[in-house]
NUKEFI-588230 format. One line per 3 residues: number of its first residue (from 0); for each residue x, y, z of C-alpha. Coordinates in Angstrom, 1 decimal. Each point is the difference from the previous one (the first is absolute). Layout:
NUM) X/Y/Z; ...
***
This chain:
0) -22.8/-0.2/-13.9; 0.9/2.6/2.2; 3.7/-1.6/0.3
3) -0.3/-0.6/-3.8; -0.7/3.2/-0.9; 3.1/1.9/2.0
6) 2.3/-2.9/-1.5; -1.2/1.9/-3.3; 0.1/3.2/0.7
9) 4.0/-0.6/1.6; 0.6/-2.3/-3.9; -1.6/3.5/-1.6
12) 2.5/2.0/2.0; 2.9/-1.7/-0.4; -0.4/-0.9/-4.0
15) -0.8/2.9/-1.1; -0.1/3.2/2.2; 1.1/-1.0/3.6
18) 1.6/2.9/0.9; -3.0/2.0/-1.0; -1.1/-2.0/3.9
21) 3.5/0.1/1.2; 0.9/3.8/0.0; -2.4/1.2/2.1
24) 2.0/1.2/2.4; 2.9/1.2/-1.8; 1.1/3.0/1.6
27) -1.1/3.1/-1.9; -2.2/-2.1/-2.5; -3.5/-0.1/-0.5
30) -1.3/-3.4/-0.6; -1.6/-0.9/-3.1; -3.6/-0.1/-1.1
33) -2.4/-2.5/1.9; -0.3/-3.6/-1.4; -0.7/-2.9/3.0
36) -2.3/-0.2/2.3; -1.4/2.0/2.8; 0.5/-2.7/2.3
39) 3.7/1.0/0.0; -1.3/2.7/2.1; -1.8/-1.1/2.5
42) 2.7/-3.6/0.6; 3.1/-0.5/0.4; 1.1/-2.0/-3.0
45) 2.8/1.5/-0.7; 3.7/0.1/1.1; 3.1/1.8/-0.4
48) 3.2/-1.6/-0.2; 2.3/-0.9/1.6; -2.0/-2.4/2.2
51) 3.0/-0.9/2.3; 1.0/4.1/0.5; 3.9/0.3/1.6
54) 2.4/-3.1/-0.7; -0.5/-3.2/-1.4; 2.3/-1.3/-2.5
57) -0.2/-3.4/-1.8; -3.5/-0.8/-0.1; -1.2/-3.3/0.3
60) -4.0/-1.0/-0.3; -1.8/-3.0/1.1; -3.1/-0.9/-0.6
63) -2.1/-2.8/2.3; -3.6/-0.3/-0.5; -1.5/3.1/0.7
66) 3.4/1.5/2.2; 3.1/2.0/-1.2; 2.8/-0.2/1.0
69) 2.9/2.5/-0.1; 4.4/0.3/0.5; 3.0/1.0/-1.0
72) 3.1/0.8/1.0; 0.2/1.5/3.6; 4.3/0.2/0.0
75) 1.4/1.5/3.0; -3.6/0.3/1.7; -1.2/-2.2/2.8
78) -1.8/-2.2/0.5; 1.0/-0.7/-3.5; -2.9/-0.9/-3.0
81) -3.5/1.6/1.1; -2.4/-2.0/-1.6; -2.9/2.2/-1.0
84) -3.7/-0.9/-0.3; -2.7/1.3/-2.1; -3.5/-1.5/-1.5
87) -0.1/3.1/-2.9; 3.7/0.7/-1.3; -0.8/3.3/1.4
90) 0.2/0.1/3.5; 3.0/-1.8/1.9; 0.3/-0.6/4.1
93) 3.3/-1.7/1.3; -1.0/-3.9/1.2; 3.3/-1.4/0.8
96) 3.6/0.6/-0.1; 2.4/-3.7/-1.0; 2.7/0.6/1.3
99) 1.4/1.5/3.5; 3.2/0.8/0.8; 0.9/-2.8/2.6
102) -0.3/-2.1/-3.9; 2.1/2.2/-1.6; 3.6/-0.8/1.2
105) -0.1/0.2/-4.2; -0.5/3.3/-0.4; 2.4/2.8/0.0
108) -1.7/2.6/1.8; 0.8/3.4/-2.4; -1.5/2.3/-2.4
111) -0.6/-1.7/-3.4; 1.2/-3.4/1.4; -2.4/-1.9/2.5
114) -3.1/-2.3/-2.4; -0.8/0.4/-3.8; -2.4/-1.4/-1.5
117) -3.0/-1.4/2.2; -1.7/-2.4/-2.9; -3.5/-1.0/1.4
120) -1.8/-2.9/-1.8; -1.8/-3.0/1.2; 0.7/-3.8/-1.1
123) -0.5/-3.3/1.3; -2.6/1.3/2.5; 2.2/2.4/2.0
126) 1.1/3.2/-0.3; 3.7/0.9/-0.5; 2.0/3.2/-0.4
129) 3.3/-0.2/-1.6; 2.4/2.5/0.3; 3.7/0.7/-0.1
132) 3.0/1.2/2.3; 2.9/-1.4/-1.0; -1.3/-2.6/-1.8
135) -3.5/-1.3/-0.4; -2.2/-1.0/2.7; -3.9/-1.4/0.9
138) -2.1/0.6/3.3; -3.6/-1.7/-0.9; -3.7/-0.3/2.3
141) -3.7/-1.4/0.1; -0.8/4.0/-0.4; 1.5/3.2/-1.0
144) -1.0/1.3/3.6; 2.9/-2.5/1.1; 1.5/-0.9/1.9
147) 3.0/-0.7/-2.6; 2.7/-2.9/0.6; 3.9/1.1/0.5
150) 1.0/0.3/-3.6; 1.7/-2.9/-2.1; 3.2/0.8/-2.7
153) -0.9/-1.0/-3.5; 2.7/-2.3/-0.7; 2.1/0.9/-3.4
156) 1.6/-2.2/-2.0; 2.5/-0.1/-3.2; -2.9/0.3/-2.4
159) -2.0/2.3/1.9; 2.9/2.5/0.3; -0.2/2.7/2.7
162) -4.4/1.1/0.5; 0.5/3.8/0.3; -2.7/2.3/1.3
165) -3.9/0.9/-1.5; -0.6/-3.4/-0.8; -4.0/-0.9/-0.6
168) -1.7/-2.4/0.4; -2.0/-1.5/-2.9; -2.7/-3.0/0.7
171) -1.5/-1.6/-3.2; -3.3/-1.1/-0.3; 0.7/-3.5/0.8
174) 1.1/1.4/3.9; 3.7/-0.7/-1.1; 2.2/3.4/1.7
177) 3.0/0.8/-1.9; 2.5/3.0/1.2; 0.5/2.8/-2.6
180) 4.0/0.1/1.0; 2.1/3.3/-0.8; 3.8/0.7/0.8
183) 2.0/3.1/-1.2; -1.0/1.3/-3.7; 0.4/-2.9/-2.3
186) -2.3/-3.0/2.4; -3.2/-0.8/-0.8; -1.1/-3.4/0.9
189) -3.1/-2.0/0.6; 0.7/-3.3/2.6; -3.5/-2.1/1.5
192) -0.5/0.1/4.0; -0.1/-3.5/1.7; -2.6/-0.8/3.1
195) 2.8/1.4/2.5; 0.5/3.0/-1.6; 3.3/-0.5/-1.5
198) 0.8/0.2/-3.6; -0.3/-3.6/-2.4; -0.1/-1.1/-3.1
201) 2.3/2.2/-3.2; 0.7/3.2/0.0; -2.2/1.7/-3.2
204) 2.9/2.6/-1.0; -1.0/3.8/-1.5; 3.2/1.3/0.6
207) -1.0/1.0/-3.8; -2.7/2.6/0.7; 2.4/2.6/1.8
210) 3.8/-1.3/-2.3; 0.4/3.4/-1.6; -1.7/2.0/3.2
213) -3.3/0.6/-2.1; -1.5/0.3/3.0; 2.7/2.3/2.4
216) -0.1/-2.7/2.7; -3.2/-1.7/-0.7; -0.8/-0.1/3.5
219) -2.6/-1.1/2.4; -1.8/-3.1/-2.6; -3.3/-1.2/0.5
222) -2.1/-2.3/-2.0; -4.3/0.2/-0.5; -1.1/-2.6/-2.4
225) -3.3/0.4/-2.3; -1.5/-2.1/-2.9; 2.6/-2.8/-0.1
228) 2.8/3.3/-0.3; 2.7/0.2/2.5; 0.8/3.9/0.5
231) 3.1/0.9/1.6; 0.5/3.8/1.1; 3.5/1.5/1.1
234) 0.1/3.4/0.6; 2.9/2.3/-0.5; 1.5/1.4/2.7
237) 0.0/2.5/3.3; -1.3/2.8/-2.3; -2.9/-2.0/-2.2
240) -0.6/-2.3/-3.1; -1.9/-2.5/0.0; -0.5/-2.9/-2.4
243) -1.8/-3.3/-1.2; 1.2/-2.5/-2.2; -2.4/-3.8/-1.0
246) 0.0/-3.5/-0.4; -1.9/-2.8/-0.4; 2.5/-2.3/1.9
249) 1.9/0.2/3.1; 3.5/-0.2/-1.8; 3.5/1.1/-0.5
252) -0.8/0.2/-3.6; 0.4/4.2/-1.1; -1.5/-1.1/-3.3
255) -3.5/-0.8/1.6; 0.1/3.3/2.4; -1.4/2.8/-1.4
258) 1.0/3.6/0.8; -2.7/2.5/0.3; 1.7/3.1/0.8
261) -0.9/2.7/3.0; -3.5/-1.6/2.5; -1.0/3.2/0.6
264) -2.1/2.8/-2.6; 1.9/3.6/0.0; -1.8/2.7/2.8
267) -2.5/2.1/-2.2; 0.4/2.1/3.5; 2.0/3.0/0.0
270) -0.3/0.2/3.8; 0.8/-3.9/1.1; 2.0/0.3/2.4
273) 1.6/-3.4/0.3; 1.2/-0.5/-3.5; 1.6/-3.6/-0.4
276) -1.5/-2.6/1.9; 1.9/-3.1/0.1; 1.0/-3.6/1.8
279) -3.4/-0.6/-0.1; -1.9/-3.2/1.3; -1.2/-2.7/-1.2
282) -3.4/0.7/-1.6; -3.0/-1.4/1.1; -3.8/-0.7/-0.9
285) -2.7/0.8/2.1; -3.2/-1.9/-0.7; -1.7/2.5/-2.6
288) 2.4/-0.6/-1.7; 2.6/2.8/-0.3; 3.4/-0.4/1.0
291) 1.9/2.6/2.5; 3.8/0.6/0.8; 1.8/2.6/2.7
294) 3.3/1.6/-0.9; 2.1/2.2/1.5; 1.7/3.6/-0.8
297) 1.5/3.2/0.8; -1.9/2.4/0.9; 1.2/3.3/-2.4
300) -1.1/3.0/-2.3; 2.0/2.7/-1.6; 2.1/1.1/3.4
303) -2.4/-0.7/2.4; 1.4/-3.6/1.2; -1.6/-2.4/2.5
306) 2.8/-2.4/-0.7; 1.1/-0.2/3.5; -3.1/-1.4/1.0
309) 1.0/-3.3/-1.8; -1.6/-2.2/-2.1; -3.1/0.5/0.3
312) -3.2/-3.0/-1.7; -2.8/0.8/-1.4; -2.5/-2.3/-1.8
315) -0.5/-0.6/-3.9; -2.8/-1.8/-2.3; 2.1/-2.5/-2.8
318) -2.0/0.6/-3.2; 0.0/-2.8/-1.9; 0.0/0.8/-3.8
321) -0.3/-3.7/-1.2; 2.3/-1.9/1.9; 2.8/3.2/-0.1
324) 0.1/1.4/3.8; -0.3/3.7/0.4; 0.8/1.7/3.4
327) -3.0/3.0/0.5; 2.0/3.1/-0.9; 1.1/2.0/3.1
330) -2.3/3.3/1.3; 0.2/1.5/3.3; -4.2/0.7/-0.3
333) -2.4/-2.7/1.3; -0.6/-2.9/-1.6; -2.7/-2.4/0.3
336) 1.0/-2.5/2.5; -0.5/-3.8/-0.5; -3.7/-1.7/0.5
339) 0.7/-1.1/3.5; -1.4/0.8/3.6; 2.5/1.7/2.6
342) -0.4/-2.1/3.6; 0.1/3.6/1.7; 3.4/0.5/-0.5
345) 1.1/3.2/0.3; 2.4/2.0/-2.7; 3.5/-0.6/0.8
348) 1.6/2.3/2.4; 1.9/0.7/2.8; -1.4/-1.4/3.1
351) -0.7/1.8/3.4; 0.9/-2.0/3.0; -0.4/0.9/3.7
354) 1.8/-3.3/1.1; -2.6/-1.1/2.0; 0.8/-3.8/-1.1
357) 1.7/-2.6/1.0; 2.6/-0.7/-3.3; 0.8/2.8/-2.6
360) -1.8/0.6/-3.1; 0.6/-1.4/-3.1; 0.2/2.6/-1.1
363) 3.6/1.2/1.1; 3.5/-0.3/-1.2; 3.4/0.7/1.8
366) 2.9/0.5/-2.0; 2.4/-2.3/1.9; -0.6/-3.8/0.9
369) 1.8/1.5/4.1; -2.7/2.7/-0.1; -2.5/-2.4/0.1
372) 0.4/-1.3/3.5; 0.3/3.3/1.5; -3.5/1.0/0.7
375) -2.2/-0.7/2.7; -4.0/0.2/0.0; -0.5/-1.1/3.4
378) 2.6/2.4/2.1; -2.8/2.6/-0.7; -3.4/-1.2/-0.3
381) -1.6/2.0/-3.2; 4.0/1.6/-0.9; 2.7/-1.7/-2.3
384) 3.6/0.6/1.5; 2.5/-0.3/-2.7; 3.5/-0.6/2.0
387) 3.4/0.5/-2.2; 2.8/-2.2/0.9; 2.0/2.3/-2.2
390) -0.6/2.3/-1.9; -3.6/0.5/-2.0; -3.1/-2.2/0.6
393) -2.6/0.1/-2.7; -3.7/-0.5/0.0; -1.5/0.6/-3.7
396) -2.6/-1.0/-3.2; 0.5/0.9/-3.3; -1.1/3.2/-0.8
399) -3.2/0.7/-1.9; -1.0/3.0/-0.9; 1.2/4.1/-0.8
402) -2.3/1.6/2.3; -0.2/-1.0/3.8; -0.3/1.3/3.2
405) 2.4/-2.7/2.2; -0.4/0.3/4.0; 1.4/-2.0/3.2
408) 0.4/0.8/3.4; 3.9/-0.9/1.4; 0.1/0.2/3.6
411) 3.6/-0.9/1.2; -0.1/0.0/3.4; 2.9/-3.1/0.8
414) 2.8/2.8/1.3; 2.4/-0.4/-2.4; 1.0/3.4/-1.3
417) 1.2/-1.3/-3.5; -3.3/-2.0/-0.5; -2.1/2.3/-3.0
420) -2.1/-1.5/-2.4; -3.1/1.4/-2.5; -1.3/-0.5/-3.7
423) 2.5/-1.5/-2.7; -0.7/0.0/-3.5; 2.9/-1.2/-2.0
426) 1.1/-0.5/-3.6; 0.9/-4.2/-1.1; 3.3/0.1/0.3
429) 0.2/2.3/3.6; 1.4/2.6/-1.3; -2.1/2.5/0.1
432) -2.3/0.2/2.6; -2.4/2.4/1.6; -0.2/0.1/4.3
435) -2.6/2.0/2.3; 0.9/-1.5/3.1; 0.7/2.0/3.9
438) 3.1/0.1/1.5; 1.1/1.0/3.5; -2.0/3.3/-0.1
441) -0.1/0.6/-3.8; -2.4/-0.6/-2.2; 2.2/-1.0/-3.3
444) -0.9/-0.5/-4.0; 2.4/-1.2/-2.1; 0.5/-0.8/-3.7
447) 3.4/-0.1/-2.0; 1.8/2.9/1.2; -3.5/1.6/0.8
450) -0.5/0.7/3.5; -2.3/1.7/2.2; 0.1/0.4/4.5
453) -2.3/1.4/1.9; -0.1/-0.6/4.2; -2.5/-1.5/1.8
456) -0.3/-0.6/3.4; -3.0/-1.2/1.5; 1.3/-3.5/0.6
459) 1.1/-3.3/-2.1; -3.4/-0.5/-1.2; -0.8/1.4/-3.8
462) -2.0/-0.6/-2.8; 1.2/0.4/-3.0; -1.2/0.7/-3.6
465) 1.4/-0.4/-3.3; -1.9/1.8/-2.7; 1.0/-1.2/-3.6
468) -1.8/2.0/-2.9; 1.7/-1.3/-2.9; 3.7/1.0/-0.4
471) -0.3/2.2/3.1; 0.7/-1.3/4.2; -1.2/2.1/2.6
474) 0.8/-1.4/3.9; -2.3/0.8/2.6; 0.0/-0.5/3.6
477) -2.8/0.7/3.0; -0.2/-0.7/3.2; -3.6/-1.7/0.3
480) -1.2/-0.3/-4.0; -2.1/2.7/-0.5; 1.8/3.4/-0.5
483) 3.1/-0.6/-2.2; 3.2/1.7/-1.1; 2.0/-0.5/-2.9
486) 3.8/-0.8/0.7; 1.0/2.8/-2.6; -0.9/0.3/-3.9
489) -0.5/-2.8/-1.9; 2.8/-2.1/-1.5; 0.4/-2.0/-2.9
492) -0.6/-3.2/-0.7; 1.8/0.3/-3.9; 3.2/-1.9/1.1
495) -2.4/-2.8/1.9; -2.4/-0.8/-2.8; 1.9/0.2/-3.3
498) 2.2/-2.7/-1.7; 3.2/-1.2/2.3; 3.4/-1.7/-1.6
501) -1.4/-3.8/-0.1; -3.7/1.1/0.1; 0.3/0.6/3.5
504) 1.5/-3.6/0.6; -3.2/-2.0/-1.7; -2.5/0.8/2.5
507) -2.2/3.5/0.9; -0.9/2.6/2.4; -1.1/-1.3/3.8
510) -1.1/2.4/2.8; -0.8/-0.9/4.0; 2.2/0.3/3.4
513) 3.3/0.0/1.0; 1.8/0.6/3.2; 3.3/0.3/0.7
516) 2.6/0.2/3.2; -2.1/-1.9/2.1; -4.0/-1.0/0.1
519) -2.6/2.3/-1.2; -3.8/-1.0/0.6; -2.7/0.9/-2.9
522) -3.4/-0.3/0.8; -1.7/-0.4/-3.5; 1.0/1.2/-3.6
525) -2.5/1.4/-2.4; 1.4/0.7/-3.9; -3.6/1.2/-0.8
528) -0.8/2.6/2.3; -3.9/1.0/0.1; 0.3/3.1/1.5
531) 2.2/1.3/-2.2; -0.5/1.8/-3.0; -0.6/-3.4/-2.7
534) 1.0/1.9/-3.4; -2.6/-0.9/-2.8; 2.7/-0.9/-2.7
537) 1.6/-2.7/2.1; -3.0/-2.0/-0.6; 0.8/-4.0/-1.0
540) -3.0/-0.6/-1.8; -2.6/2.5/-2.0; -2.4/-0.1/-2.9
543) -1.0/3.5/-1.9; 1.7/1.9/1.9; 3.5/1.5/-0.7
546) 2.2/2.7/1.8; 1.3/3.4/-1.4; 2.3/2.3/1.1
549) -1.6/2.8/1.3; 2.4/2.7/1.5; 2.7/-2.1/1.9
552) -2.5/-2.6/1.3; -1.1/-2.7/-1.8; -3.7/-0.8/-0.3
555) -2.4/-2.6/-1.1; -3.1/0.4/-1.6; -2.6/-1.8/-2.4
558) -0.5/0.1/-3.8; -3.5/-1.7/-0.2; -3.6/1.1/0.3
561) -0.5/-3.6/2.1; 2.6/1.2/2.7; 3.1/-2.6/1.1
564) 2.0/-0.7/2.6; 3.4/-0.3/1.8; 1.1/-2.9/3.0
567) 3.0/0.9/2.4; 1.3/-2.5/0.9; 1.3/-1.5/3.6
570) -1.9/3.1/2.1; 0.4/-0.4/3.3; -3.6/1.1/2.6
573) 1.9/-0.4/3.5; -1.6/-1.7/2.8; -3.7/0.1/-0.6
576) -1.9/3.4/0.4; 3.1/1.9/-0.7; -1.3/0.9/-3.0
579) -3.2/1.8/0.3; -0.3/2.2/-3.3; 1.8/0.6/-3.3
582) 1.5/2.8/-1.8; 0.8/0.8/-3.9; 2.1/2.8/-1.1
585) -1.3/0.6/-3.7; -0.8/2.8/-2.6; -3.4/0.3/-1.4
588) -1.9/1.8/-3.2; -3.4/-1.5/1.4; -1.4/-1.5/3.0
591) 0.3/-3.9/0.9; 0.3/-2.8/2.1; 3.0/-2.7/0.4
594) -0.8/-3.3/1.3; 2.3/-1.6/2.1; -0.1/-3.8/0.5
597) 2.7/-2.2/1.1; 1.0/-3.7/-1.2; -2.7/0.1/-2.8
600) -1.7/1.5/-2.0; -2.9/-3.0/-0.8; 0.9/-1.6/3.6
603) 1.6/2.3/2.0; -2.3/2.5/2.1; -0.1/4.3/-0.6
606) 1.0/2.0/3.5; -0.3/2.6/-1.7; -1.7/2.4/-2.4
609) 2.4/3.6/-0.4; -2.1/3.3/-1.4; 2.7/2.1/-1.8
612) -0.7/3.4/-1.3; 1.7/2.5/-2.0; 1.9/2.8/1.8
615) 0.5/-2.2/2.9; 3.8/-1.7/0.1; -1.7/-3.4/2.2
618) -2.7/-1.9/0.7; -0.5/-2.2/2.7; -3.0/-2.1/1.6
621) -0.2/-2.5/3.4; 0.8/-3.5/-1.0; -3.6/-1.9/0.1
624) 2.1/-3.2/2.1; 1.6/1.1/2.6; 1.2/-3.7/1.1
627) 2.5/-0.1/-3.2; 4.3/-1.5/1.2; 2.4/-0.9/-1.6
630) 1.2/0.3/-3.5; -1.9/0.5/-3.7; -0.7/0.7/-3.3
633) -1.4/3.0/-0.2; -2.0/1.7/-2.9; -1.4/2.9/-0.9
636) -2.5/-0.1/-2.7; -0.9/3.2/-2.5; -3.8/0.5/-0.4
639) -1.5/-0.3/-3.7; -1.5/2.4/-2.1; 3.5/2.4/-0.6
642) 3.4/-0.2/-0.3; 3.3/1.8/0.9; -2.3/2.0/2.1
645) 1.8/-1.1/3.1; 3.4/-0.3/0.3; 1.6/-1.9/3.1
648) 3.3/0.8/2.0; -0.4/-2.5/3.2; -1.9/-1.6/3.0
651) 1.2/0.0/2.9; -2.7/-1.7/2.9; -0.6/2.3/3.6
654) 0.0/-1.2/3.5; -3.1/3.0/0.5; -3.1/-0.2/-1.3
657) 0.0/3.7/-0.9
***
């Protein structure tokens, strides 16, 4: 009954005034009057897009039983083709990578090249990945976790023609798979696949679909089937646009196909920051009868341009009007989540790594194939060594947030005077980057032509911290990880964050570590440091709250007598016992207590209750659990009974209980 109610509530908002729910959280905009159940204030029944923040282009989605898998284009980031798993379509984690550099001799090693497509599918009792890199290839496995076979080239023939890129796989009701072929602007075709994964049977020619360039590139086509109709979804191009056609048979006869027009309903949300989603995955149906898809979009609203982060992937319900599918309108605020359970997977964030295992975490990637062979986890226990052969070696993750403090400890003890290294943040085509590093007695912070330097004479080991507050970056250093010195004034990251020529070579920003001129050791990498201020405006999910500008700062308040909550993903608590208290910087017109939870509002645990009083700029409280360590999603829960009485600026963990 609960699940059915959630679905009905979602449909109500989607088909009538969906943004009445979704606009909660629009900057400076108070949400509309209450229309929903109070349980949304005490449980996490909503999500905020994107569910795969950061660079996740050309998404494909596979449902097998109660599990969902995603893969897309990895381009030159390697190991190639990361596979993500989810049980609720909202929380995702990397579980394998299909193609190591050792098996990637056919992959061009430069920005905008590499591996495109990554269509994950299941047929004939196996999992398959079809991808393009100078032709179509596939790998297969008995489970998505791998191991995956070495790539096999898909054979072309005269009738089929070149197989292009951004193809997908459609499996019909009878289990027969088809490749949905896309090459250039005017080639759109279907062809069956045999037991060996190769093309078979005759080509079904659909080149008429985009003969007059009606859909720009008509790229990334995917298909699904419902009520006897075949649905064909072509995308426009990288800038947006998603369309749909339908027919009652798989036929080349254009008169049997009906053009239904745009797929997504127009957004009613003036604060929407993902304006033109496209390149959707094939929609999937859940046990409750609802249908869902994921799709990509660049983030931009007015002059606030985050296109540099790449094509971020969001979750949308597919709404049916008879046999006509519509994508729910894109909005920037909370949307009711699918009626599915999470399997304790945290929100997708940059991972902390202490490098204390024998293998590198699946969340890391390299920018070149040679770099993948120039690191060591064995040289020094609990550290990673980057040893560039020439030039610069990077170890990176996809950037996921607009607010964070990335921290590492660097040791350049190898004796090579030219060796230097630290934190690295780069755009997709690697033409704009920020570096914060130690080099021969100096701390250097540089982004484009902006350069900051300070002397450092306390040895060749140093802590570094890069703080991002939206489009502002500030570098810090420390000899003990406690007392921090800024490396000059903040630097604008707009050149890094905005749209670039060729859309950043089709990929987005990455953050992590780099070494140059000789070997450099790194003790750990933390991106969402909990002991640095965590701005409330940087939440990844929320309900019943919105942000408003007060002075020079964005703050978050609640808009309901039922309370409200916000969640900051991936907060790092350090080692067990490090975090002893929590401090919340807030302004208040009336006293109240903010409850602090980790992991979930229902299945997680409360770790503090922080009193907030008028006239005091902050409140703090000891943690109820002193054994918390590692990364957690952090929830701040406004008290019920009042609204707009507490305005939260930031949250910070303390290493002392006082």
